[in-house]
VOBA-1610 file (N, C-alpha, C; in pm, whole numbers, padded with zeros to 5 digits, always signed):
BEGIN
Met+03227+01042+01389Met+03085+01037+01477Met+03113+01000+01613Gln+03021+01059+01714Gln+03034+01040+01840Gln+02983+00907+01876Asp+03017+00828+01973Asp+02919+00724+02014Asp+02828+00754+02133Phe+02700+00760+02067Phe+02570+00773+02150Phe+02563+00692+02267Trp+02618+00555+02283Trp+02620+00493+02432Trp+02670+00553+02531Lys+02780+00623+02482Lys+02844+00648+02621Lys+02770+00807+02668Lys+02674+00858+02613Lys+02587+00960+02668Lys+02464+00909+02728Leu+02418+00815+02726Leu+02296+00772+02765Leu+02311+00740+02915Asn+02194+00787+02975Asn+02177+00786+03118Asn+02141+00642+03174Lys+02193+00573+03257Lys+02150+00481+03336Lys+02035+00469+03437Pro+01968+00356+03439Pro+01985+00257+03360Pro+01891+00277+03224Ile+01977+00229+03143Ile+01916+00210+03015Ile+01807+00089+03001Leu+01713+00151+02893Leu+01575+00082+02871Leu+01579+00065+02712Ala+01542-00049+02686Ala+01517-00054+02535Ala+01421-00160+02485Val+01391-00151+02410Val+01298-00276+02315Val+01372-00375+02210Ala+01328-00473+02229Ala+01401-00561+02140Ala+01365-00550+02026Pro+01461-00582+01912Pro+01432-00596+01784Pro+01373-00710+01758Met+01206-00697+01722Met+01144-00822+01688Met+01089-00813+01555Ser+01079-00885+01462Ser+01054-00894+01342Ser+00880-00912+01322Gly+00832-00820+01239Gly+00693-00805+01232Gly+00636-00753+01370Val+00703-00641+01450Val+00667-00606+01578Val+00737-00469+01581Thr+00853-00449+01570Thr+00906-00293+01618Thr+00934-00237+01496Asp+00816-00203+01404Asp+00821-00149+01302Asp+00776+00006+01338Gln+00756+00094+01228Gln+00730+00264+01276Gln+00631+00270+01335Pro+00519+00209+01323Pro+00397+00221+01400Pro+00422+00203+01527Phe+00484+00089+01567Phe+00491+00069+01687Phe+00569+00164+01781Arg+00675+00206+01690Arg+00761+00293+01774Arg+00720+00417+01800Lys+00607+00449+01717Lys+00537+00589+01693Lys+00487+00574+01863Met+00400+00456+01861Met+00347+00434+02009Met+00411+00452+02118Leu+00547+00431+02106Leu+00640+00439+02222Leu+00679+00554+02248Val+00705+00622+02136Val+00739+00779+02146Val+00625+00847+02244Lys+00514+00836+02210Lys+00397+00916+02254Lys+00364+00845+02422Tyr+00400+00692+02425Tyr+00351+00648+02582Tyr+00444+00628+02670Gly+00575+00610+02618Gly+00685+00586+02726Gly+00779+00559+02643Gln+00880+00651+02596Gln+00976+00632+02499Gln+01084+00553+02579Pro+01163+00459+02535Pro+01288+00398+02547Pro+01419+00500+02558Ser+01510+00444+02612Ser+01660+00525+02624Ser+01714+00489+02459Val+01685+00407+02390Val+01698+00383+02259Val+01621+00266+02204Phe+01604+00308+02067Phe+01525+00270+01988Phe+01604+00129+01906Trp+01544+00032+01868Trp+01607-00079+01760Trp+01487-00094+01641Thr+01548-00121+01524Thr+01427-00156+01404Thr+01394-00282+01423Glu+01324-00358+01322Glu+01316-00492+01282Glu+01439-00523+01246Phe+01510-00617+01227Phe+01616-00673+01203Phe+01580-00678+01037Val+01701-00643+00949Val+01702-00670+00824Val+01830-00756+00780Ser+01841-00804+00641Ser+01919-00876+00602Ser+02049-00812+00570Ala+02175-00825+00569Ala+02293-00755+00544Ala+02296-00734+00400Asp+02310-00902+00339Asp+02299-00917+00199Asp+02198-00863+00124Gly+02061-00836+00186Gly+01957-00817+00136Gly+01947-00672+00081Leu+02018-00598+00168Leu+02026-00433+00107Leu+02067-00429-00003Phe+02144-00532-00048Phe+02223-00503-00204Phe+02199-00617-00274Ser+02053-00669-00267Ser+01980-00747-00371Ser+01849-00679-00407Lys+01781-00761-00508Lys+01662-00727-00571Lys+01540-00689-00434Gly+01589-00761-00329Gly+01475-00690-00237Gly+01498-00568-00136Lys+01619-00517-00196Lys+01665-00406-00122Lys+01539-00309-00068Glu+01447-00284-00156Glu+01365-00163-00095Glu+01258-00200-00023His+01222-00352+00004His+01177-00394+00126His+01227-00374+00250Cys+01371-00408+00202Cys+01485-00372+00380Cys+01489-00239+00382Leu+01481-00126+00286Leu+01501-00001+00316Leu+01362+00046+00389Glu+01249-00001+00348Glu+01117+00027+00412Glu+01111+00013+00538Ile+01174-00103+00609Ile+01202-00160+00721Ile+01296-00060+00788Leu+01400+00017+00737Leu+01454+00079+00800Leu+01401+00239+00792Lys+01290+00247+00774Lys+01267+00385+00772Lys+01237+00438+00944Phe+01245+00568+00973Phe+01239+00634+01087Phe+01204+00754+01110Asp+01140+00800+01212Asp+01098+00930+01263Asp+01231+00983+01305Pro+01227+01114+01324Pro+01319+01196+01397Pro+01317+01182+01528Asp+01200+01160+01568Asp+01145+01166+01740Asp+01198+01030+01787Gln+01256+00933+01703Gln+01285+00799+01724Gln+01406+00787+01741Arg+01487+00831+01860Arg+01644+00847+01842Arg+01646+00859+01998Pro+01789+00803+02025Pro+01886+00730+01922Pro+01821+00594+01884Ile+01863+00577+01754Ile+01781+00443+01666Ile+01906+00366+01654Val+01887+00232+01648Val+01996+00164+01582Val+01939+00041+01469Ala+01978+00030+01400Ala+01971-00087+01293Ala+02014-00212+01329Gln+01915-00318+01344Gln+01972-00471+01371Gln+01943-00527+01224Val+02103-00591+01233Val+02130-00648+01083Val+02173-00797+01121Phe+02098-00893+01012Phe+02182-01026+01044Phe+02199-01074+00893Gly+02312-01171+00916Gly+02382-01224+00805Gly+02466-01316+00843Gly+02599-01364+00759Gly+02714-01427+00776Gly+02808-01377+00714Asp+02812-01264+00590Asp+02914-01242+00531Asp+02956-01088+00582Pro+03068-01085+00642Pro+03150-00956+00679Pro+03166-00876+00552Val+03181-00891+00437Val+03173-00808+00341Val+03033-00715+00319Tyr+02931-00795+00343Tyr+02798-00734+00295Tyr+02784-00661+00459Phe+02827-00679+00567Phe+02814-00605+00715Phe+02890-00488+00675Ala+03015-00480+00651Ala+03105-00361+00600Ala+03001-00265+00539Lys+02965-00321+00417Lys+02854-00227+00319Lys+02740-00165+00385Thr+02680-00242+00481Thr+02577-00246+00544Thr+02593-00126+00628Ala+02707-00115+00697Ala+02740-00035+00798Ala+02761+00126+00725Lys+02828+00100+00634Lys+02840+00252+00549Lys+02712+00292+00500Leu+02637+00213+00458Leu+02477+00282+00382Leu+02381+00298+00548Leu+02410+00221+00634Leu+02343+00284+00774Leu+02387+00431+00824Met+02513+00443+00791Met+02580+00595+00831Met+02527+00699+00741Glu+02514+00641+00609Glu+02429+00737+00505Glu+02293+00797+00559Leu+02208+00662+00608Leu+02084+00671+00653Leu+02056+00752+00781Asp+02180+00787+00842Asp+02177+00860+00977Asp+02147+00765+01096Phe+02158+00651+01082Phe+02128+00589+01195Phe+02239+00593+01288Asp+02215+00617+01430Asp+02287+00624+01524Asp+02391+00501+01570Gly+02390+00395+01531Gly+02450+00255+01537Gly+02399+00141+01465Ile+02497+00033+01479Ile+02467-00102+01399Ile+02448-00198+01531Asp+02371-00298+01521Asp+02362-00394+01608Asp+02352-00517+01533Ile+02443-00625+01565Ile+02436-00740+01481Ile+02369-00872+01577Asn+02280-00930+01494Asn+02212-01019+01528Asn+02302-01182+01540Met+02328-01203+01679Met+02397-01293+01711Met+02331-01406+01776Gly+02210-01412+01759Gly+02111-01488+01854Gly+01971-01544+01817Cys+01952-01497+01710Cys+01840-01533+01634Cys+01825-01690+01603Pro+01706-01767+01633Pro+01731-01923+01642Pro+01656-01943+01487His+01588-01841+01422His+01548-01871+01310His+01607-01976+01200Lys+01556-02094+01165Lys+01653-02192+01074Lys+01699-02147+00954Asp+01588-02037+00903Asp+01624-01970+00722Asp+01761-01892+00770Ile+01769-01810+00902Ile+01906-01721+00902Ile+02001-01801+00965Glu+01995-01927+01019Glu+02116-02004+01054Glu+02163-02032+00937Lys+02102-02086+00847Lys+02132-02167+00718Lys+02226-02067+00642Lys+02211-01918+00676Lys+02312-01824+00602Lys+02449-01818+00644Gly+02449-01867+00799Gly+02525-01842+00842Gly+02548-01730+00967Gly+02416-01679+00975Gly+02375-01552+01023Gly+02298-01597+01196Gly+02272-01506+01267Gly+02199-01528+01405Gly+02276-01617+01500Ala+02181-01727+01549Ala+02227-01815+01656Ala+02379-01888+01594Ala+02389-01910+01456Ala+02479-01997+01394Ala+02598-01929+01421Leu+02611-01771+01436Leu+02752-01729+01470Leu+02817-01748+01620Met+02740-01812+01710Met+02778-01855+01817Met+02851-01978+01829Lys+02847-02064+01692Lys+02936-02182+01647Lys+03023-02153+01578Asp+03053-02015+01535Asp+03171-01988+01437Asp+03228-01858+01507Ile+03291-01883+01622Ile+03378-01738+01679Ile+03484-01681+01568Pro+03526-01723+01513Pro+03625-01666+01419Pro+03550-01566+01304Leu+03414-01621+01277Leu+03375-01565+01166Leu+03281-01416+01252Ala+03243-01454+01352Ala+03178-01357+01455Ala+03266-01236+01450Lys+03384-01254+01517Lys+03496-01151+01510Lys+03496-01065+01389Glu+03529-01177+01302Glu+03562-01115+01163Glu+03469-01017+01108Ile+03327-01037+01156Ile+03223-00933+01106Ile+03256-00813+01183Ile+03271-00817+01303Ile+03278-00688+01374Ile+03411-00599+01338Arg+03513-00677+01301Arg+03614-00608+01250Arg+03620-00540+01092Ala+03523-00612+01051Ala+03499-00563+00890Ala+03427-00461+00917Ile+03294-00407+00990Ile+03262-00312+01038Ile+03360-00225+01080Lys+03423-00223+01173Lys+03511-00111+01208Lys+03637-00064+01118Lys+03652-00151+01014Lys+03747-00097+00899Lys+03664-00019+00819Glu+03543-00043+00773Glu+03476+00013+00677Glu+03420+00141+00746Ala+03380+00140+00859Ala+03336+00240+00951Ala+03369+00249+01108Pro+03511+00307+01081Pro+03565+00331+01212Pro+03499+00372+01334Asp+03388+00460+01292Asp+03333+00566+01410Asp+03209+00514+01433Phe+03181+00425+01400Phe+03030+00360+01399Phe+03004+00274+01507Pro+02910+00341+01597Pro+02905+00247+01709Pro+02820+00119+01678Ile+02889+00016+01724Ile+02865-00144+01716Ile+02828-00186+01840Ser+02691-00271+01827Ser+02645-00347+01929Ser+02614-00504+01894Val+02608-00575+01989Val+02580-00708+01923Val+02454-00759+02052Lys+02355-00812+02005Lys+02262-00904+02055Lys+02271-01058+02045Thr+02290-01115+02141Thr+02330-01227+02169Thr+02274-01346+02262Arg+02277-01473+02293Arg+02247-01559+02388Arg+02357-01614+02475Ile+02337-01685+02552Ile+02446-01756+02646Ile+02505-01834+02602Gly+02473-01929+02486Gly+02508-02024+02428Gly+02447-02064+02312Tyr+02494-02198+02233Tyr+02386-02271+02134Tyr+02325-02329+02215Ser+02350-02473+02266Ser+02283-02566+02316Ser+02323-02579+02469Lys+02450-02507+02508Lys+02444-02504+02661Lys+02514-02385+02683Asn+02525-02356+02839Asn+02586-02220+02860Asn+02722-02206+02819Glu+02781-02126+02724Glu+02892-02129+02696Glu+02966-01959+02719Ile+02922-01890+02818Ile+02937-01772+02855Ile+03088-01755+02858Asn+03148-01829+02925Asn+03297-01829+02955Asn+03372-01808+02841Asn+03362-01883+02728Asn+03404-01888+02593Asn+03372-01759+02490Trp+03244-01737+02479Trp+03152-01666+02393Trp+03174-01534+02393Ile+03139-01492+02567Ile+03102-01377+02607Ile+03242-01297+02579Pro+03360-01339+02627Pro+03468-01299+02620Pro+03521-01259+02457Ala+03510-01370+02374Ala+03549-01333+02243Ala+03483-01218+02199Leu+03340-01184+02237Leu+03279-01061+02163Leu+03339-00919+02240Leu+03365-00942+02373Leu+03433-00816+02450Leu+03556-00778+02386Glu+03606-00907+02370Glu+03754-00848+02281Glu+03778-00780+02189Glu+03683-00774+02111Glu+03653-00674+02005Glu+03620-00510+02054Asn+03578-00514+02188Asn+03557-00362+02242Asn+03453-00308+02173Ile+03336-00385+02156Ile+03209-00320+02108Ile+03153-00247+02196Ser+03042-00125+02155Ser+02988-00034+02250Ser+02906-00094+02361Ala+02789-00198+02292Ala+02743-00241+02423Ala+02711-00384+02362Leu+02665-00496+02449Leu+02609-00592+02459Leu+02467-00649+02498Thr+02391-00683+02447Thr+02257-00772+02489Thr+02284-00896+02498Val+02242-00937+02632Val+02268-01076+02639Val+02110-01135+02671His+02058-01214+02574His+01917-01283+02608His+01978-01406+02699Phe+01926-01416+02837Phe+01963-01542+02901Phe+01913-01662+02895Arg+01897-01722+02769Arg+01879-01829+02738Arg+01963-01902+02613Thr+01989-02013+02626Thr+02050-02078+02496Thr+01976-02074+02372Arg+02040-02118+02270Arg+01947-02107+02126Arg+01859-02210+02132Glu+01884-02334+02200Glu+01801-02446+02196Glu+01666-02418+02300Glu+01719-02353+02385Glu+01584-02327+02483Glu+01479-02242+02434Leu+01508-02168+02315Leu+01457-02064+02245Leu+01368-01932+02339Phe+01230-01975+02380Phe+01162-01861+02472Phe+01144-01935+02586Cys+01183-02061+02645Cys+01121-02122+02767Cys+01257-02226+02789Pro+01302-02290+02905Pro+01250-02222+03052Pro+01250-02085+03088Pro+01228-02055+03187Pro+01284-01903+03249Pro+01398-01862+03211Ala+01422-01725+03189Ala+01578-01695+03139Ala+01633-01679+03261His+01778-01721+03231His+01875-01760+03341His+01945-01624+03437Trp+01861-01547+03478Trp+01900-01406+03480Trp+02023-01445+03598Glu+02050-01554+03685Glu+02163-01565+03780Glu+02297-01569+03711Leu+02279-01533+03574Leu+02420-01551+03513Leu+02464-01426+03499Ala+02378-01324+03501Ala+02413-01169+03481Ala+02544-01173+03535Lys+02532-01167+03661Lys+02696-01105+03768Lys+02799-01199+03702Glu+02797-01301+03645Glu+02906-01403+03577Glu+02952-01291+03456Val+02829-01258+03378Val+02874-01181+03266Val+02918-01044+03291Ile+02891-00983+03413Ile+02943-00854+03442Ile+03069-00843+03459Lys+03133-00987+03555Lys+03265-01022+03589Lys+03358-00995+03450Leu+03301-01081+03335Leu+03382-01102+03218Leu+03395-00966+03157Arg+03289-00882+03146Arg+03297-00744+03095Arg+03402-00686+03161Asp+03397-00663+03300Asp+03506-00602+03351Asp+03656-00625+03318Lys+03646-00776+03305Lys+03785-00825+03270Lys+03834-00773+03144Tyr+03751-00795+03041Tyr+03785-00777+02900Tyr+03726-00671+02816Ser+03650-00604+02850Ser+03620-00461+02822Ser+03532-00351+02907Pro+03581-00311+03000Pro+03499-00238+03094Pro+03416-00110+03037Asp+03426-00071+02913Asp+03357+00035+02868Asp+03268-00015+02792Thr+03233-00138+02791Thr+03105-00193+02701Thr+02990-00192+02775Leu+02883-00146+02760Leu+02768-00155+02836Leu+02683-00269+02808Leu+02631-00352+02935Leu+02606-00464+02913Leu+02436-00467+02961Leu+02340-00511+02877Leu+02206-00508+02878Leu+02144-00632+02896Gly+02042-00692+02965Gly+01976-00792+03008Gly+01865-00837+02934Asn+01837-00965+02861Asn+01698-00978+02807Asn+01641-01105+02852Gly+01498-01096+02872Gly+01422-01224+02856Gly+01324-01238+02970Asp+01209-01222+02925Asp+01104-01246+03001Asp+01033-01127+03117Val+01079-01032+03072Val+01068-00890+03117Val+00935-00838+03065Lys+00843-00821+03194Lys+00708-00749+03136Lys+00663-00637+03198Ser+00750-00566+03279Ser+00688-00454+03336Ser+00830-00376+03379Leu+00815-00231+03403Leu+00922-00114+03453Leu+00970-00167+03583Ala+00872-00207+03675Ala+00917-00232+03779Ala+01004-00374+03792Gln+01013-00476+03703Gln+01045-00566+03711Gln+01203-00558+03632Ser+01198-00429+03551Ser+01322-00394+03484Ser+01401-00311+03616Gln+01333-00246+03680Gln+01420-00170+03785Gln+01451-00274+03870Asp+01386-00369+03914Asp+01423-00455+04006Asp+01547-00564+03939Leu+01515-00594+03859Leu+01629-00691+03786Leu+01762-00592+03773Ile+01744-00464+03741Ile+01900-00396+03722Ile+01937-00383+03881Lys+01860-00378+03965Lys+01899-00341+04107Lys+01963-00480+04159Lys+01916-00580+04126Lys+01961-00704+04173Lys+02102-00752+04095Thr+02084-00728+03987Thr+02201-00768+03906Thr+02351-00672+03867Gly+02306-00567+03868Gly+02431-00449+03817Gly+02420-00425+03711Leu+02341-00486+03601Leu+02358-00446+03479Leu+02310-00322+03442Asp+02389-00277+03310Asp+02340-00122+03272Asp+02237-00086+03227Gly+02164-00184+03194Gly+02031-00195+03133Gly+01951-00288+03127Ile+01816-00286+03076Ile+01714-00409+03026Ile+01674-00409+02902Met+01646-00494+02821Met+01588-00489+02723Met+01437-00565+02687Val+01376-00519+02685Val+01219-00578+02693Val+01176-00637+02562Gly+01144-00748+02544Gly+01073-00797+02416Gly+00928-00838+02405Arg+00899-00948+02432Arg+00726-00960+02400Arg+00663-00879+02509Gly+00742-00848+02617Gly+00647-00794+02728Gly+00629-00637+02675Ala+00672-00591+02573Ala+00639-00465+02502Ala+00522-00485+02413Ile+00470-00581+02372Ile+00359-00598+02249Ile+00244-00552+02321Gly+00183-00489+02281Gly+00071-00451+02330Gly+00047-00363+02452Asn+00149-00323+02480Asn+00191-00242+02622Asn+00297-00112+02588Pro+00246-00013+02523Pro+00369+00100+02495Pro+00367+00181+02619Trp+00315+00148+02735Trp+00361+00209+02866Trp+00439+00146+02930Ile+00532+00036+02875Ile+00622-00053+02898Ile+00732+00026+03012Phe+00767+00133+02942Phe+00869+00214+03022Phe+00829+00330+03097Cys+00688+00353+03147Cys+00640+00436+03226Cys+00556+00384+03350Pro+00549+00411+03458Pro+00482+00330+03585Pro+00345+00355+03566Lys+00294+00413+03483Lys+00146+00436+03470Lys+00083+00275+03432Glu-00033+00227+03494Glu-00105+00127+03459Glu-00263+00166+03394Pro-00226+00132+03264Pro-00366+00192+03185Pro-00496+00153+03234Thr-00591+00220+03221Thr-00707+00191+03245Thr-00772+00109+03087Thr-00890+00035+03150Thr-00969-00001+02971Thr-00975+00081+02874Lys-01039+00192+02904Lys-01045+00285+02800Lys-00947+00305+02756Glu-00857+00336+02809Glu-00682+00385+02755Glu-00642+00310+02665Arg-00667+00181+02712Arg-00596+00050+02649Arg-00668+00032+02489Leu-00791+00069+02516Leu-00886+00041+02397Leu-00855+00169+02297Lys-00835+00295+02354Lys-00803+00396+02264Lys-00650+00388+02215Ala-00549+00330+02285Ala-00442+00298+02258Ala-00438+00209+02115Met-00493+00107+02157Met-00528-00016+02038Met-00587+00049+01903Leu-00668+00145+01912Leu-00705+00197+01791Leu-00629+00275+01735Glu-00574+00354+01796Glu-00477+00442+01753Glu-00369+00387+01683His-00312+00270+01771His-00217+00192+01678His-00249+00143+01535Ala-00369+00076+01541Ala-00440+00027+01431Ala-00441+00147+01317Gln-00490+00268+01346Gln-00482+00380+01250Gln-00355+00402+01208Ile-00264+00433+01292Ile-00123+00438+01251Ile-00055+00345+01154Phe-00083+00235+01194Phe-00051+00113+01087Phe-00108+00125+00972Val-00243+00167+00931Val-00303+00164+00795Val-00244+00285+00740Glu-00223+00372+00823Glu-00160+00486+00721Glu-00003+00497+00687Phe+00069+00371+00756Phe+00200+00363+00712Phe+00202+00216+00604Tyr+00094+00130+00658Tyr+00101+00029+00547Tyr-00056+00036+00471Pro-00058+00136+00368Pro-00210+00143+00324Pro-00274-00019+00245Asp-00175-00078+00212Asp-00219-00192+00141Asp-00284-00309+00269Glu-00387-00315+00304Glu-00449-00373+00402Glu-00461-00504+00379His-00449-00546+00238His-00474-00693+00203His-00346-00760+00234Lys-00236-00688+00189Lys-00088-00739+00226Lys-00060-00714+00380His-00056-00641+00451His-00012-00587+00581His-00109-00647+00733Phe-00243-00625+00685Phe-00302-00576+00815Phe-00316-00703+00911Glu-00266-00828+00876Glu-00257-00964+00926Glu-00172-00924+01078Arg-00042-00855+00981Arg+00048-00836+01110Arg-00001-00764+01231Met-00126-00661+01226Met-00164-00586+01308Met-00248-00673+01439Lys-00294-00788+01378Lys-00352-00868+01486Lys-00258-00930+01604Lys-00122-00943+01565Lys-00073-01013+01711Lys-00076-00870+01810His-00057-00765+01768His-00090-00641+01872His-00226-00652+01905Phe-00339-00674+01847Phe-00460-00651+01895Phe-00454-00763+01989His-00409-00888+01951His-00392-00985+02079His-00358-00978+02195Ala-00241-00895+02189Ala-00152-00851+02313Ala-00235-00722+02393Tyr-00271-00655+02312Tyr-00381-00523+02398Tyr-00501-00585+02465Cys-00562-00674+02380Cys-00657-00751+02466Cys-00664-00834+02566Lys-00595-00805+02706Lys-00581-00874+02816Lys-00610-00804+02940Gly-00667-00850+03059Gly-00650-00770+03173Gly-00784-00700+03175Phe-00897-00745+03141Phe-01036-00633+03130Phe-01139-00724+03087Val-01221-00711+03151Val-01349-00804+03145Val-01403-00779+02996Gly-01407-00895+02947Gly-01474-00901+02800Gly-01330-00906+02709Ala-01255-00931+02742Ala-01118-00897+02662Ala-01117-01033+02549Lys-01143-01150+02613Lys-01158-01235+02536Lys-01240-01230+02414Glu-01345-01213+02444Glu-01423-01185+02325Glu-01404-01095+02232Leu-01359-00965+02274Leu-01333-00847+02197Leu-01204-00921+02096Arg-01116-01000+02193Arg-00989-01050+02071Arg-01034-01157+01986Asp-01131-01248+02012Asp-01147-01354+01927Asp-01220-01279+01812Asn-01313-01171+01822Asn-01364-01086+01719Asn-01249-01015+01613Leu-01172-00975+01683Leu-01064-00886+01614Leu-01017-00983+01536Met-00965-01094+01606Met-00908-01192+01510Met-00954-01249+01391Arg-01098-01207+01397Arg-01162-01264+01261Arg-01212-01143+01190Ala-01169-01016+01220Ala-01175-00887+01135Ala-01109-00906+01022Lys-01200-00826+00917Lys-01139-00869+00776Lys-01029-00739+00746Gly-01058-00602+00807Gly-00945-00525+00783Gly-00955-00403+00896Phe-00911-00285+00889Phe-00915-00182+01004Phe-01069-00128+00991Gln-01114-00105+00901Gln-01295-00047+00907Gln-01372-00154+01001Glu-01322-00263+00985Glu-01380-00339+01074Glu-01374-00351+01233Ser-01230-00354+01227Ser-01174-00354+01364Ser-01226-00248+01441Lys-01194-00133+01381Lys-01232-00007+01442Lys-01381-00007+01492Lys-01475-00067+01393Lys-01594-00050+01426Lys-01639-00155+01553Leu-01524-00276+01584Leu-01537-00378+01686Leu-01488-00300+01828Ile-01389-00225+01797Ile-01315-00157+01915Ile-01440-00050+01957Lys-01471+00043+01868Lys-01592+00137+01935Lys-01706+00070+01973Glu-01766+00003+01943Glu-01874-00084+01991Glu-01821-00130+02132Phe-01714-00193+02163Phe-01681-00234+02290Phe-01667-00129+02391Lys-01609-00009+02320Lys-01597+00122+02445Lys-01707+00170+02456Glu-01817+00146+02397Glu-01931+00224+02421Glu-02017+00111+02516Ile-01994-00014+02554Ile-02057-00080+02651Ile-02081-00064+02765
//
C-alpha cells in the first residue's frame, strides 16, 4: 500500500477529527463547498471495534468514495487492539490510521489513551510499533499536543518522530490548557527543527484557533509547516477551505441542506437530531437576526420544525 501522504500537494489543509462533528453529513458538506486535502473521521475506540458496541463504531467509520484520502482516528491504550484495528481499517479501505495522543477527555485518559499517552512514552511508541508490525505498509499519523501540563516538545516530539510516522499534527496547547489560552504557534519552528533532525520525511501540521483560509495561509507562511488542521473553525463553515465569503442566503441554504443530509443519514431523529444543533449554532452567526434564529433552532423539536424556521427566516 502506497503512502498517500507523500502524494499530497502542499500546503496540506485538513479538518480535525471532532467527536459528534466530523461525521458523514459534515464531510458531505465539505466535499461540496470546500474539499480539504485529507479527511478525518470522528475518533473511534480501538477496543470498541472488537466489543459489543462494534456496530456503533463501524457506523462512525462509514465514508463515501469522494471523501478521499480519508484517515480513521483511533483512541485507546492497548497496542494489541491498535494492531487489530489497523488491519481492520485496511480491510475497510481506509487510506491511513491516526492515533489520538492528545484528547483531554477524562474517560479516555482513564483507559490510558488520548492525552494520557504523553505521560507514557514507552506505551506510545509500543502502539506505533504494534501497528507497523501488523500492517507494515499502512500510513500512520499522530495527533497530539505540546505536553501534558507544560511545554514538553523537546522530549515528547522526538519520541514520536523516532518512530518515522508519516505525519504529525500538533495542537499548540498543553492538555491542561484545553482550548485556551491562545495556541502557542510560536513553538512551530522549534517543532520543525526537531522534525528535520529526527525524521525529515514526516509531514507536520499545526492546529489551534484557526478560523479561516486566509489565517491558514498566513500561518503556513510564517511557520514553514507543511499544513494546517482546522478544528472548531470549520463547524458551520463548509467554506473554510475556499476564499468565498458566503452571503446570508447561501449560509441559510447550506444550513438547511446540512440538516437534510443529517436526517437522511440518521433517520432516528429522537436519538440523533440534538447533535445537529451544534451546527445550527455555528451557522447562525454574522448576519442580522442570527441570534433570534439560533435561539429558535435550539428549541426546535426536529427536522421539520427546524426546516420551517429556516425557510420562514429566508423569506423575511
